[in-house]
C-alpha positions as CSV (number, residue, x, y, z in Angstrom):
1,M,-25.2,-7.8,-7.8
2,K,-24.5,-3.9,-6.8
3,Y,-21.2,-3.3,-5.2
4,F,-19.7,0.3,-3.2
5,I,-16.0,0.3,-3.0
6,V,-13.8,2.8,-0.8
7,A,-10.4,3.0,-1.8
8,G,-8.9,6.0,-0.6
9,E,-5.3,5.6,-1.6
10,A,-2.9,4.8,-4.7
11,S,-2.4,1.0,-3.2
12,G,-6.1,0.8,-2.3
13,D,-7.0,1.7,-5.9
14,L,-4.5,-0.6,-7.6
15,H,-5.7,-3.6,-5.4
16,A,-9.6,-3.0,-5.7
17,S,-8.9,-2.9,-9.4
18,S,-7.9,-6.7,-8.9
19,L,-10.7,-7.3,-6.9
20,M,-13.1,-6.0,-9.1
21,L,-12.0,-7.6,-11.9
22,A,-12.0,-10.5,-10.1
23,L,-15.5,-10.3,-9.2
24,K,-16.7,-9.7,-12.4
25,E,-15.2,-12.9,-13.2
26,R,-17.4,-14.5,-10.6
27,D,-20.5,-12.2,-11.1
28,G,-21.4,-11.2,-14.8
29,E,-23.9,-8.8,-13.7
30,A,-21.3,-6.9,-11.1
31,D,-22.2,-3.2,-11.2
32,F,-19.6,-0.7,-9.4
33,R,-19.9,2.4,-8.0
34,F,-16.7,3.5,-5.5
35,F,-14.5,5.7,-4.1
36,G,-11.1,5.0,-6.1
37,G,-8.7,6.1,-8.6
38,D,-8.0,5.6,-12.4
39,L,-7.0,1.9,-12.0
40,M,-10.5,1.2,-10.4
41,Q,-12.3,3.4,-13.7
42,R,-10.7,1.7,-16.1
43,V,-12.7,-1.6,-14.6
44,G,-15.9,0.0,-15.0
45,G,-18.5,1.7,-13.3
46,R,-19.2,4.8,-11.8
47,L,-16.3,6.7,-9.8
48,V,-17.6,8.6,-7.6
49,K,-14.9,10.3,-5.8
50,H,-11.1,10.4,-6.8
51,Y,-8.6,9.3,-4.1
52,R,-6.6,12.7,-4.9
53,E,-9.4,14.5,-3.3
54,M,-9.0,12.3,-0.3
55,A,-5.3,11.6,1.0
56,Y,-4.2,13.5,4.1
57,M,-1.6,12.1,6.4
58,G,-0.8,13.5,9.6
59,V,-2.6,15.5,12.3
60,V,-1.7,19.0,10.7
61,P,-2.8,17.8,6.9
62,V,-6.0,16.2,8.2
63,L,-7.1,19.1,10.7
64,M,-6.5,22.0,7.7
65,H,-8.6,19.8,5.3
66,A,-11.2,18.9,7.9
67,R,-14.1,20.6,6.4
68,T,-12.9,18.8,3.1
69,I,-12.7,15.4,4.8
70,L,-16.1,15.7,5.9
71,R,-17.6,16.6,3.0
72,N,-16.4,13.9,1.2
73,M,-17.8,11.4,4.0
74,R,-20.8,12.8,3.3
75,I,-20.8,12.1,-0.1
76,C,-19.8,9.0,0.4
77,R,-22.8,8.3,2.8
78,E,-25.1,10.0,0.5
79,A,-23.9,7.8,-2.9
80,I,-24.3,4.5,-0.8
81,R,-27.6,5.4,0.7
82,D,-28.7,6.5,-3.0
83,F,-27.1,3.1,-4.8
84,R,-28.4,0.8,-1.9
85,P,-25.6,-1.6,-2.6
86,D,-25.7,-5.7,-1.9
87,V,-22.5,-4.9,0.2
88,V,-20.1,-2.0,1.0
89,I,-16.3,-3.3,0.3
90,L,-14.1,-1.0,2.3
91,V,-10.1,-1.1,1.3
92,D,-7.7,-0.2,4.3
93,Y,-7.7,3.7,4.5
94,P,-9.2,3.1,8.2
95,G,-9.6,6.4,9.3
96,F,-12.5,7.4,6.8
97,N,-13.4,4.0,6.3
98,L,-14.5,2.8,10.0
99,K,-16.7,6.0,10.0
100,I,-18.7,4.8,7.0
101,A,-18.7,1.4,8.4
102,R,-20.5,2.5,11.3
103,Y,-22.9,5.0,9.2
104,V,-24.1,1.7,6.9
105,K,-24.6,-0.7,9.6
106,M,-26.2,1.3,11.9
107,K,-28.2,3.5,9.3
108,L,-28.5,1.5,6.7
109,D,-28.0,-2.2,8.2
110,L,-26.3,-3.5,4.9
111,P,-23.3,-5.8,4.6
112,V,-20.2,-4.5,5.0
113,Y,-16.5,-6.4,4.0
114,Y,-13.2,-5.2,4.8
115,Y,-10.6,-5.7,2.3
116,I,-6.8,-5.3,3.8
117,S,-7.8,-4.7,7.2
118,P,-6.8,-1.8,9.5
119,K,-3.4,-2.3,10.8
120,I,-4.5,-2.5,14.7
121,W,-1.6,-4.9,15.2
122,A,0.6,-2.0,15.1
123,W,-1.4,0.6,16.9
124,K,-5.3,1.5,18.0
125,T,-6.2,-1.8,18.9
126,Y,-8.9,-0.5,20.8
127,R,-10.3,-0.3,16.6
128,I,-11.5,-3.8,17.3
129,R,-14.7,-2.4,19.0
130,S,-15.5,-0.8,15.4
131,L,-14.9,-3.9,13.6
132,R,-16.9,-5.9,15.7
133,R,-20.1,-4.2,15.9
134,H,-19.5,-2.9,12.2
135,V,-17.7,-5.0,9.9
136,D,-19.5,-8.4,9.0
137,R,-16.1,-9.9,7.0
138,M,-12.8,-9.4,7.0
139,F,-10.2,-10.2,4.2
140,C,-6.7,-10.1,5.3
141,I,-3.4,-9.9,3.4
142,F,-0.6,-10.8,5.6
143,P,-0.4,-14.1,7.4
144,F,0.7,-13.1,10.5
145,E,-2.8,-11.2,11.0
146,Q,-4.9,-14.1,11.2
147,A,-3.1,-15.3,14.3
148,F,-3.5,-11.4,15.8
149,F,-7.0,-11.5,15.0
150,Q,-7.6,-14.6,16.9
151,T,-6.4,-13.7,20.2
152,L,-8.9,-10.4,19.8
153,N,-11.4,-13.5,19.1
154,Y,-12.5,-11.9,15.9
155,P,-12.2,-14.4,13.0
156,V,-10.8,-13.5,9.5
157,D,-9.7,-14.9,6.2
158,Y,-6.3,-14.9,4.6
159,V,-6.6,-14.5,1.6
160,G,-3.1,-14.3,0.4
161,N,-1.2,-10.9,-0.8
162,P,-2.2,-8.8,-3.9
163,S,1.2,-7.5,-4.6
164,V,2.3,-11.3,-5.2
165,D,-0.4,-11.3,-7.6
166,A,0.6,-7.8,-9.2
167,V,4.2,-8.7,-9.0
168,A,3.4,-12.1,-10.5
169,A,1.8,-10.6,-13.7
170,C,4.3,-7.7,-14.4
171,R,7.1,-10.5,-14.4
172,E,4.8,-12.7,-17.0
173,Q,4.3,-9.2,-19.2
174,A,7.6,-7.7,-18.8
175,G,9.7,-6.7,-22.2
176,P,13.2,-7.1,-22.5
177,G,15.3,-5.1,-20.2
178,D,16.8,-2.5,-22.7
179,S,13.7,-1.3,-24.0
180,F,13.0,0.4,-20.3
181,F,16.3,1.9,-20.3
182,R,16.2,3.2,-23.9
183,T,12.3,4.5,-23.5
184,N,13.4,6.4,-20.4
185,G,16.6,7.6,-22.0
186,L,18.9,5.4,-19.0
187,T,22.4,4.4,-19.6
188,E,23.6,1.0,-18.6
189,Q,24.7,1.8,-15.1
190,P,23.2,0.0,-12.4
191,L,20.1,1.3,-11.4
192,L,19.1,2.8,-8.0
193,A,15.5,3.3,-7.5
194,L,14.2,5.9,-5.0
195,L,10.5,5.3,-4.2
196,A,10.3,8.6,-1.9
197,G,6.5,7.9,-1.0
198,S,3.1,8.6,-2.6
199,R,1.8,11.9,-1.1
200,R,3.6,15.4,-1.4
201,Q,4.2,15.5,1.7
202,E,5.9,12.1,2.3
203,I,8.2,13.4,-0.6
204,G,8.9,16.7,0.6
205,K,10.2,14.9,3.6
206,N,12.0,12.1,2.1
207,L,13.5,13.1,-1.3
208,P,15.9,15.6,-0.7
209,L,17.7,13.6,1.9
210,M,18.0,10.6,-0.4
211,L,19.1,12.4,-3.4
212,A,21.7,14.3,-0.8
213,V,23.0,10.6,-0.3
214,T,22.9,9.1,-3.7
215,S,24.8,12.1,-5.0
216,S,28.3,10.1,-3.0
217,F,27.4,6.9,-5.5
218,P,28.3,8.6,-9.1
219,D,28.8,4.9,-10.5
220,C,24.9,4.0,-9.6
221,Q,22.5,6.1,-11.6
222,C,18.9,7.4,-9.6
223,V,15.7,7.3,-10.8
224,I,12.8,7.9,-8.8
225,A,9.5,6.3,-8.8
226,G,6.6,8.5,-10.1
227,A,3.4,8.0,-7.5
228,P,0.2,7.6,-9.1
229,G,-2.0,10.9,-9.3
230,L,1.3,13.2,-9.1
231,E,3.6,15.2,-11.8
232,Q,7.1,16.2,-12.7
233,R,6.1,19.5,-10.9
234,D,5.4,17.8,-8.0
235,Y,9.1,16.7,-7.1
236,E,11.1,19.8,-8.6
237,P,10.6,21.6,-5.7
238,Y,12.2,18.7,-3.7
239,M,14.9,18.4,-5.8
240,G,17.3,21.1,-5.3
241,G,18.0,21.6,-8.8
242,K,19.3,18.0,-9.8
243,T,18.2,16.8,-13.3
244,V,16.9,13.2,-11.8
245,P,14.9,10.9,-14.2
246,I,11.3,10.1,-12.7
247,V,9.4,7.3,-14.2
248,F,5.5,7.6,-13.9
249,G,3.3,4.1,-14.2
250,Q,6.4,2.2,-14.2
251,T,7.5,1.2,-10.9
252,Y,7.7,-2.4,-11.0
253,A,9.3,-2.2,-14.4
254,L,12.0,0.3,-12.1
255,L,12.2,-2.3,-9.5
256,E,12.7,-5.3,-12.3
257,H,15.9,-3.6,-13.6
258,S,17.4,-1.9,-10.3
259,H,20.2,-3.2,-8.3
260,A,19.3,-1.6,-4.9
261,A,16.4,0.9,-3.7
262,L,15.7,3.6,-1.1
263,V,12.5,2.9,-0.1
264,T,10.0,4.4,2.6
265,S,7.6,2.3,4.5
266,G,4.8,0.9,3.1
267,T,3.5,-1.6,0.4
268,A,6.6,-0.5,-1.6
269,T,9.2,-2.4,0.9
270,L,7.3,-5.4,0.2
271,E,7.1,-4.8,-3.6
272,A,11.0,-4.3,-3.4
273,A,11.5,-7.5,-1.8
274,L,8.9,-9.5,-4.1
275,F,11.5,-8.5,-7.0
276,R,14.2,-9.2,-4.6
277,I,15.8,-5.8,-5.0
278,P,18.3,-5.1,-1.7
279,Q,17.0,-2.2,-0.1
280,V,17.1,0.5,3.0
281,V,13.8,1.4,4.4
282,C,13.9,5.4,5.3
283,Y,11.4,7.4,6.4
284,Y,11.2,10.8,8.0
285,F,9.2,11.3,11.0
286,W,9.3,14.8,12.9
287,G,10.5,14.3,16.4
288,G,14.1,12.6,16.3
289,K,14.7,10.2,19.1
290,A,11.4,11.0,20.6
291,V,9.9,8.9,17.6
292,N,11.9,6.1,18.4
293,F,11.2,5.8,22.0
294,I,7.3,6.5,21.4
295,F,7.4,3.2,18.6
296,R,9.3,1.2,21.1
297,H,7.3,1.8,24.3
298,F,3.3,2.4,22.7
299,F,3.4,0.6,19.4
300,H,2.4,-3.2,19.2
301,A,4.5,-3.9,16.1
302,P,8.1,-4.3,16.1
303,Y,9.2,-3.2,13.0
304,I,7.8,-0.5,10.6
305,S,8.6,-2.3,7.2
306,L,6.4,-4.9,5.8
307,V,9.1,-7.1,5.2
308,N,10.2,-7.5,8.9
309,L,6.7,-8.0,9.9
310,I,6.0,-10.7,7.9
311,A,9.4,-12.7,8.4
312,G,9.2,-11.4,12.2
313,R,12.8,-10.6,12.0
314,E,14.9,-8.0,10.9
315,I,16.0,-8.4,7.3
316,V,16.3,-4.8,6.0
317,R,17.5,-1.8,8.0
318,E,14.8,0.9,9.0
319,L,15.8,4.4,9.4
320,F,13.4,6.3,11.0
321,G,13.2,9.3,13.5
322,A,16.5,9.9,15.0
323,L,17.9,7.2,12.4
324,F,17.1,9.2,9.1
325,T,20.4,11.0,8.8
326,R,22.7,11.1,5.8
327,E,25.2,9.4,7.4
328,R,23.0,6.4,8.3
329,I,21.4,6.2,5.3
330,H,24.7,6.1,3.2
331,E,26.3,3.4,5.5
332,E,23.4,0.8,4.7
333,L,23.3,1.4,1.1
334,Q,27.0,1.2,0.5
335,R,26.6,-1.9,2.7
336,I,23.8,-3.1,-0.1
337,L,25.2,-1.9,-3.0
338,Y,28.8,-3.4,-2.4
339,D,28.4,-5.9,0.7
340,A,27.8,-9.3,-1.3
341,A,27.3,-11.1,2.0
342,C,24.9,-8.7,2.9
343,R,23.2,-8.7,-0.2
344,D,23.1,-12.6,-0.2
345,R,21.6,-12.4,3.8
346,M,19.0,-10.1,2.4
347,L,18.0,-12.1,-0.6
348,K,17.5,-15.0,1.5
349,G,15.4,-13.2,3.6
350,Y,13.3,-12.0,0.8
351,D,12.8,-15.8,0.1
352,E,11.6,-16.5,3.4
353,V,9.2,-13.7,3.0
354,I,7.6,-14.8,-0.4
355,R,7.3,-18.4,0.7
356,L,5.4,-17.2,4.3
357,L,3.0,-14.7,1.6
358,G,1.9,-18.1,-0.4
359,Q,0.6,-18.4,-4.0
360,P,-0.5,-15.7,-6.5
361,G,-4.7,-15.3,-6.3
362,A,-5.6,-13.3,-3.6
363,S,-8.2,-11.3,-5.4
364,Q,-9.5,-14.1,-6.9
365,R,-9.8,-15.9,-3.5
366,A,-11.5,-12.7,-1.8
367,A,-13.7,-12.4,-4.9
368,G,-14.9,-16.3,-4.7
369,L,-15.2,-15.7,-0.5
370,I,-17.3,-12.4,-1.2
371,V,-19.6,-14.0,-4.0
372,E,-20.4,-17.2,-2.0
373,S,-21.3,-15.1,1.4
374,L,-23.7,-12.4,-0.9
375,Q,-25.5,-15.4,-2.0
376,A,-25.7,-17.0,1.2
377,L,-27.3,-14.2,2.9
378,A,-29.6,-13.9,-0.3
379,V,-31.0,-17.8,0.2
380,S,-31.1,-17.1,3.7
381,A,-33.4,-13.7,2.9
382,G,-35.4,-15.5,0.7
383,Y,-34.5,-13.9,-2.7
């Protein structure tokens, strides 16, 4: 069968590549075309557009690159039309993908499946109308999403979480810890991982304050997790002349060997929890106190980190908006580094999250449901 997949970010590239591998196991004739990244390209098929040319975040960057975004959308629509796949699989990235879903259903009348649903449980609940009209089947990766969508009378499948799969695979393949330290020229001091985001805009806002805080902890060595698609030179303007190691393509290895972490919101918070690394979630938002007010009164989700959302309670501290200050980050980092009771409480909370997520196999379960569904459609159509 022919699959067209659209992933617009680094995390989407990771999870889509795992899904593609699982689809190939079940469908020996799987033919892929995709918007994605290097990991998807390694699996095979034709890369139409790399996510590096798509990942714009925030109102101003989106407006500044509106022409590029519209051109990418046109390229995507034309590529799907020319390929005429058996299914279009959308991976997160809702601002772009929901528009593609509408086109595919209204103009091409092809099956549209969504893997890693839009986070309408946080905000923009109105997007459920678009999902009902244009998405035939939804595969969710967070256990609370199934109950949420049930309240909206929209059935979904919870398949497990692909980060569980990725972390489990990493641990199976992990080499000795000293090789990671030796390869990257690190000392034996405890590692403090800095995960400042996956986009230049995020890194520029988060990394300088992270580095300012960690300078007060000389007994730890800081290591920055380099984002996919970026290079050393992308980080240098925000490092204030400091010499801090940056490791690329080794984020999981870094977490595996870290003592604590400062993490922006997103998938990285969950990955740190799966590696059982105590963390502080810290994320810059323009607006200070106004951001916290808007979040409390206009967002449906009570937390910004996946760890807390999955647990349904606060396990890790979230410092954003007016709380994103040097003093508060320093205080929380000190607690997770040196307060044994605090570390123990957080690790027990992580164990609860890991239990709720379930066993590895999300990609295989999603691929199985996709292939079975497409085969059923083919039978009903008389193919």
